[in-house]
N, C-alpha and C positions, 0 to 999 in steps of 0.2 A: 643649551638645554641639558639637564642632568641625564646622564646615561647615554647621551648621543656620542657617537664615535667621532674622534678627531681625525679627519682625513689627512692632515699634514703628518701626524704621528704615524698613521698607517703607511704613508709615503716613505717616511724615514725607516720604519720597520721593514718595508718591502725592499728598500735599498740595502739595508743591513743583511737581510736573509739572502739576497742575491750575492753579496760579498762572501757570506758563509759558504754557499755552494761553490762559488768560484775558487775560494781558497782551498776547499777540499778537492776540487777538480784538479788543481795544480798539484796537490799533495799525492793524490791517489790515481790520477788519470793516466800516469805513465808507467804503471805496473809496479810489481813488487820490488824489482831490483832498484828502480829509481827511488822508491820510498825508503828502502833499506839504506841507500847511500846518503839519505838526508840532504840531497841537493836542493830540495824545495825550500829549505831555510835560507838559501842564498839567492833565491829567485826574487828580483826587485818587486814584481807585482804581488807575490805572496807576502813579502815583508810589509808592503804598503797596507794590504788588506788586514793582515793579522796585527798590525800595530794599533788598530782602533776598533775593529768591527764588534768584538765582544764587549769592550767598555761602552760602546754606543748602545748596544742592546740593554746593558745593565742600567745605564742612565735613564733610558726610556722606561724600563720596568719599574725602577724606583720612583720615577716621576708619576707614573700611573697609579702606583700604590698609594701615594699621598691623597689622590682623589677618592680612591676606594675607601680609605680610612675616614674620610669626611662623611661618607654616606652610610657606612656600616660600622659595627663594633669591631674591635681588634680580633676577637674570637671568630666572628663571622668571616672576616677577610681571610684570616689564616686557614680556617677550615675549608673555605672555598678554594684557596690556592692549593691546599693539600690534596683535595679531590681532583682539581683540574690538572695538576702536575703529577701527583703521585700515581694515579691510575695509569696514565700513558707510560710513565717510567716503568712500572711493573709489566705492562703489556709488551712494550718493545724490548725490555730485558729478556722476557721469556722467548720472544721471537728470535732475538739475536743468539741467545744461548742455545735455543732449540735448533737453529740452523747450523750451529757449529758441531752438532753431533756427527756430521760427515767426517770430521777429523778422527773420530773413533774408528769409523769404518775404514779409513785410509791407513790407520795404524800410527798416525801422528801423535796420538795421545791415548792413554788408557781410559776405560770407562770410569774408573774411580776418580781419576784426575778431572775428567769432564764433569762428573757429578759434584765433586767438591767445588769446582768453579761455578757450576750452575746454582749451588746453594749459597755462594758467597756474595758479598756486596760489590765485588770488583766490576762486574758487567755493567751494573746500573751506574756505578761511580765513574768508570772510564768512558764509556760510550755516550752517556747521557749527563755528563757533568754539569752542563749549563743549566738544565732544569733543576738539578739538585742545588746548584748555587743560588738560583732564584728563591727556592724554598728556604735555604739556609739564611740568606740575607733578609728575607721577609720576616722570619722568626726573630732575628736580631733587631730589626727596626721596630717590630711590635713591642718587644721587651723594653728597648731603650725609650720608646715613646711613653710607656707606662711609668718609666723612671724620671721623666721630666722633659725628654725630647730636646735636650740641649746639644748644640754642635760639639761641645767639649766632651760629652759622653760618647759621641761617635768617634772622635779622635782617640779617646781612651780605649774604646773597643778595638779599633784598628791597630793601635799599638800593642794591645794584648795578643791579637792574631799574629802580628809580626814576630812576637817573642815566644810563641808556642814552639815546642820542639819539632824538629823536622820530621815529617811523616805523620804527625798528629792529625793534620787536616790537609787535604789536597791543596797545593799552592794556589790553584786558580780561585779557590773560595776566598782566601784572604786578599788576593789581587782584585777580585770583583767587588768586595765589600765597600771600599771608598767610592767606587763608581756608582753603585746602587744607592748608597747613603746620600751622595751628592745629588743624584736625580730626585730622591725623595724630598730632600730639603728644598730643592728648586721648585718642586711642585707645591710643597706646603706653603712657600712664600710667594708663589705665583711669579717666579722670576721670569719665565718665558713670556708672560702676558704683559709685562711692564716695558714700556719704551724708555730705555735708558740712554742718556747722551754718551755714556762711556762705552756703549755697545760696539762701536767701530774700533775703539782702541783695544777692547777685549778680544775682538776677532783678529786684529793685527798681531797682538801679543801671542794668541793661540797659534796663529799661522807660523810665526817665527819659531816658537817652541816645538811645534810639530816638525818643521823642516829640520831643525837642529837634532831633535830626537831621532828622526829617521836616518840622518847621516851617521849617527852613532850606533844605530841598531845593528846588532850582530847576532850570531847564532845563540850565544849565551843569554841574550836579552829575552828570548822567548821563555815564558813561564813554564812551558812544557819541558824545557831543557834544564833550566837552572832552579826551578821551583821558587818558593818564596818563604824564606826564614832567615833571620839574622843570627840566631843562636847556633852557629856552626863555624868551622874553621874558615878563615877569610871572611868573617861576617861583614866587615866594613865594605869589602868589594861587592858582596851580594846585596847589601843595603843600597849601594849605588845603582846596581842593576834594577832593583825593585823600584827605586825612585824614577829612574830613566823610563822604565816600562810604564809606570803609572802616569807620569807627566805627558809622555808621548801619546798614550791612549786617551787621556782626558782632553788634551789640546786638539788631537786629531778629531775626536768626537764633536767638540764644539765647532771646529772648522766645517765639518761635514754637515752638522745640523744647521748652521748658519747658511751654508751654500744651498742646502736642500730647501730651506724656508724661502730663500730668494727665488729658487727655481720653481717651487710649487706655486708661489703667488703669481707667477707669469705663465703657468701651463696647467692650470687646474683641470681644464676640459680636454687636454691633449690625450689621445688614445694611449700613448706610452705611459703617461702619468697615471691614468686610470688603471692600467694593467699593473703597474708597480704598487698602487694602493691595494688592489685585489691580492697581490702576493703578501702585502703587509698584514692584511686581515687574516690570512692563513699561515702566518709566519711560524707559529709553533708546530703546526702539522707538517709544514715543509721541512723544518728542522728535524723532526722525528723520522719522517720517511726518507730524507736524504741520508740520515745515519744508517738506516736499514739498507738503502741502495748501495752505499759504499762498502758496507760490511759484506753483503751478498756478492757484489761484483768482485770484491777482492778474494773471497772464498772460492768463487767459480773461475778465477783468473780470466775475467772478461777483458781486462785492460792490460796493455794498451791496444787500441783498435787498429791503428795504422802504423805505429812506429815513428810518427813525426810528432814532436813535442807539442807544438802549437795546435795542430789539428786534433790531437788526442785530448788536450785540455778543453778545447772548444766543444768537441763532440760530447765529451763526458759531462761538461757543464750543462749543455742543452738537454741531453737525455735525462740527467738527474733532476733538473729543475722541472721539466715537463712531467716526469714520473711522480715526483713528490707533490706537485700541485694537483695532479689528477687524482692521486690516491687520497689526498686530503679532502677534495671535493666529494669523492665517492664515499668516504667515511662519514661525511655529514648527512648523507641521504637517509641513513638509518639511525634510529635513536640508540640502539645497542652498540653499533660500531662507533658512533660518535662518542659514546661514553667511554668505551675501552681504549679507543685510539686517540681521542682528543679531550678526554676528561669531561665530556658534556658541554664543551665551550660552544658559544653561539657564533 
């Protein structure tokens, strides 16, 4: 039925948002010194999670966009996403920057520096980059769709993003674009709904590519470290890193989606499955509130809790997930809070 939620996609989104919180728990849960040392980049679980979790979210977001564009005009879809994402971005940027006023009181920064940062784009761009990326990619797809919607146009747009000067756009935006576009095209052509005989071979190939990609994944492979731009010194080496990151992310996403589809078909009524579906329905709110959780806990120096790496990650993960889910549910109870914190999403 039109407009009916796809429980399997909510299950996939729920799994992805759990990975997001877990990754951030590994990164931030052991305190400022661990974060500053960048040891998290060498953590095998962190590497596994970060190799695919955001490409997975982008594939799903692009896939869902295809169905939205079938029901409504391009202008209506983009306006809706602008409201649903733009309002929470502004709300949480104000909360995050407002909370950082404590740095002025401690003497870590001047009021003028704080005010300059408050009025800048950096808070919204850095802490909430994923939602900006969804808006950015939605706009690109809407424009390309009006120009003919040819796969060649998406490849041309991606090439243009890769060739833009370093610093013009955050590297994650250009990294996420092919994932988002691939999801959109898969939704447009109903790829996931077709039973293809080559499906098993595609899964096997994706599994091999993912395994190889993970074995080659190093600190420089993270887009947060190396960025994404080929017009710089050693451009060929960075292009190789860009391709390794993209192939690993896409292959890992396909493997995870296939595995989750098999798991979901056999455990639809399982309480754990239903809980993950509930998390998937509130994934945007969880993403927003977990961003606030890690920012505040870092400012207040709440972590590490025990000094034991595994225990701190586990405790941080559980507390953050519970906090973010509870805050999202509370925000939905009131029309005004639902609008400002969640963009009025249902």
